[in-house]
C-alpha positions as CSV (number, residue, x, y, z in Angstrom):
1,M,127.5,96.5,72.5
2,D,125.8,98.3,69.7
3,Q,124.3,101.6,70.9
4,S,120.9,100.9,69.2
5,A,120.7,97.7,71.1
6,I,121.2,99.5,74.4
7,L,118.3,101.8,73.6
8,K,116.1,98.7,73.1
9,Q,117.0,97.3,76.5
10,S,114.9,98.2,79.5
11,K,115.6,97.9,83.2
12,S,113.3,98.1,86.2
13,C,113.5,100.9,88.6
14,S,114.5,98.4,91.3
15,Q,117.6,97.5,89.4
16,S,119.0,101.0,90.1
17,R,117.7,101.2,93.6
18,V,120.3,102.4,96.2
19,I,119.7,102.7,99.9
20,Q,122.1,104.4,102.2
21,T,121.5,104.9,105.9
22,H,123.5,107.2,108.2
23,R,123.3,108.2,111.9
24,I,123.2,111.9,112.2
25,L,126.3,112.9,114.3
26,P,127.2,116.3,115.8
27,A,129.7,117.3,113.1
28,M,126.9,116.9,110.5
29,C,124.6,119.4,112.2
30,N,123.9,123.1,112.1
31,M,123.2,125.4,115.0
32,H,119.7,124.0,115.3
33,N,121.1,120.5,115.9
34,T,119.6,119.2,112.6
35,L,121.4,117.9,109.6
36,Y,122.9,120.6,107.4
37,G,121.0,120.9,104.1
38,G,124.2,121.0,102.1
39,R,125.4,117.8,103.8
40,L,122.1,116.1,102.8
41,M,122.6,117.4,99.3
42,E,126.0,115.8,99.2
43,M,124.6,112.5,100.4
44,I,121.8,112.6,97.9
45,D,124.2,113.3,95.0
46,N,126.4,110.4,96.1
47,C,123.5,107.9,96.4
48,A,121.9,109.1,93.1
49,S,125.2,108.7,91.2
50,I,125.3,105.0,92.2
51,S,121.8,104.5,90.9
52,V,122.6,105.9,87.4
53,S,125.8,103.9,87.3
54,R,123.8,100.7,88.0
55,H,121.3,101.7,85.3
56,A,123.6,102.9,82.6
57,R,126.9,101.1,83.4
58,C,128.9,104.0,82.1
59,L,130.5,107.3,83.1
60,T,127.9,110.0,84.0
61,V,127.8,113.4,85.6
62,T,125.2,115.3,87.6
63,A,123.5,117.8,85.2
64,S,121.1,119.3,87.7
65,M,119.3,118.9,91.0
66,D,115.9,119.8,89.6
67,T,114.0,119.9,92.9
68,L,114.8,119.3,96.5
69,N,111.9,119.6,99.0
70,F,112.8,119.7,102.6
71,I,109.8,118.4,104.4
72,E,110.9,117.7,108.0
73,P,114.2,118.4,109.8
74,L,116.6,115.6,110.6
75,P,117.6,116.0,114.2
76,L,120.9,114.9,115.8
77,A,121.0,111.2,116.7
78,D,118.2,110.2,114.3
79,S,119.1,108.2,111.3
80,V,118.7,109.4,107.7
81,C,117.9,106.9,105.0
82,I,118.4,108.0,101.4
83,E,116.7,105.9,98.7
84,T,117.3,106.6,95.0
85,M,116.2,105.0,91.7
86,V,116.1,105.9,88.1
87,T,112.6,106.9,87.2
88,G,112.9,108.2,83.6
89,T,115.3,108.2,80.7
90,G,116.0,110.1,77.6
91,K,118.7,109.0,75.1
92,T,121.6,110.1,77.2
93,S,119.9,111.4,80.3
94,M,118.4,109.9,83.4
95,E,116.1,111.2,86.0
96,V,116.6,110.0,89.6
97,F,114.0,110.2,92.3
98,V,115.2,110.5,95.8
99,K,113.2,109.7,99.0
100,V,114.7,110.7,102.3
101,V,113.3,109.1,105.4
102,G,114.3,110.0,108.9
103,E,114.0,107.7,111.9
104,E,113.9,108.5,115.6
105,L,116.1,105.6,116.7
106,N,114.8,105.7,120.3
107,T,111.1,105.3,119.3
108,G,111.1,103.9,115.9
109,R,109.0,106.7,114.4
110,R,109.8,107.1,110.7
111,Y,109.0,110.3,108.8
112,L,109.4,111.6,105.3
113,A,112.2,114.2,105.6
114,A,112.8,115.2,101.9
115,T,112.2,114.3,98.3
116,A,114.3,115.3,95.2
117,F,114.7,114.8,91.5
118,L,118.2,114.9,89.9
119,T,119.2,114.6,86.3
120,F,122.4,112.9,85.2
121,V,123.8,112.7,81.7
122,T,126.3,110.2,80.1
123,V,129.8,111.3,79.2
124,P,130.9,110.6,75.6
125,N,133.1,107.5,75.2
126,D,136.8,107.6,74.4
127,A,135.9,108.0,70.7
128,G,133.8,111.0,71.4
129,Q,130.5,109.2,70.7
130,K,127.4,109.6,72.7
131,V,126.6,106.9,75.1
132,Y,122.9,105.9,75.2
133,V,121.0,104.6,78.2
134,P,118.4,101.8,78.5
135,S,114.8,102.8,79.2
136,V,113.3,102.2,82.6
137,F,110.0,100.6,83.7
138,P,108.2,100.7,87.1
139,E,106.9,97.7,89.0
140,T,105.5,98.8,92.4
141,A,102.7,101.2,92.9
142,E,105.1,103.9,94.2
143,E,107.4,103.5,91.2
144,K,104.4,103.7,88.8
145,Y,103.2,106.9,90.4
146,V,106.6,108.5,90.3
147,C,107.4,107.4,86.8
148,A,104.0,108.5,85.5
149,G,105.1,112.2,86.0
150,Y,108.4,111.8,84.2
151,A,107.3,113.2,80.8
152,K,105.8,116.4,82.4
153,R,108.9,116.9,84.6
154,R,111.2,116.4,81.6
155,Q,109.3,119.0,79.6
156,T,109.5,121.4,82.5
157,R,113.2,120.9,82.8
158,L,113.8,121.4,79.0
159,S,111.8,124.6,79.1
160,A,113.7,125.8,82.2
161,Y,117.0,124.9,80.6
162,A,116.3,127.1,77.6
163,E,115.4,130.0,79.9
164,D,118.5,129.4,82.0
165,Q,120.7,129.5,78.9
166,A,119.2,132.9,78.0
167,F,119.6,134.1,81.6
168,N,123.2,133.0,81.7
169,Q,124.0,135.1,78.7
170,Q,123.1,138.2,80.7
171,I,125.4,137.4,83.7
172,S,128.7,139.2,83.9
173,I,131.9,137.3,84.5
174,D,133.9,140.6,84.8
175,I,136.2,140.9,87.8
176,P,134.0,142.5,90.5
177,W,136.7,144.3,92.4
178,A,138.2,146.0,89.3
């Protein structure tokens, strides 16, 4: 398909929605008997990668985990439900919103455990050409609320990226033990 035609396409947030639910087992926990933060990050990245694949239908890579807010711990034996969807697009980039909901399986109490935003970018095709992504549109009240903040979050990311590039130039990669 012509890349300009792809840019004209638009997909709903729900077309990229992914929901993964896991029981929190002992091997997934830290010494506080709650889910390791790093394990949650792995689950988030996995789930978000499926959302962008559904949206763009091409090869992508994680560019950044822009924010990850741990709100409430996820204890052993609860379930963790990770819900992701594309909430904003550039030409070759996609923002993914992540909602993490815990559930006490014995009582049914549900709680917001974490939220996150990740950015993914497309990988150039075999001919080395950029691969463009369709735009996205919200339908539900929650989707509209999250998508409404995309432009501001994107501008913040772009500013931070420029600062990070300058910062990285000052970081030594010399062998530390020499």
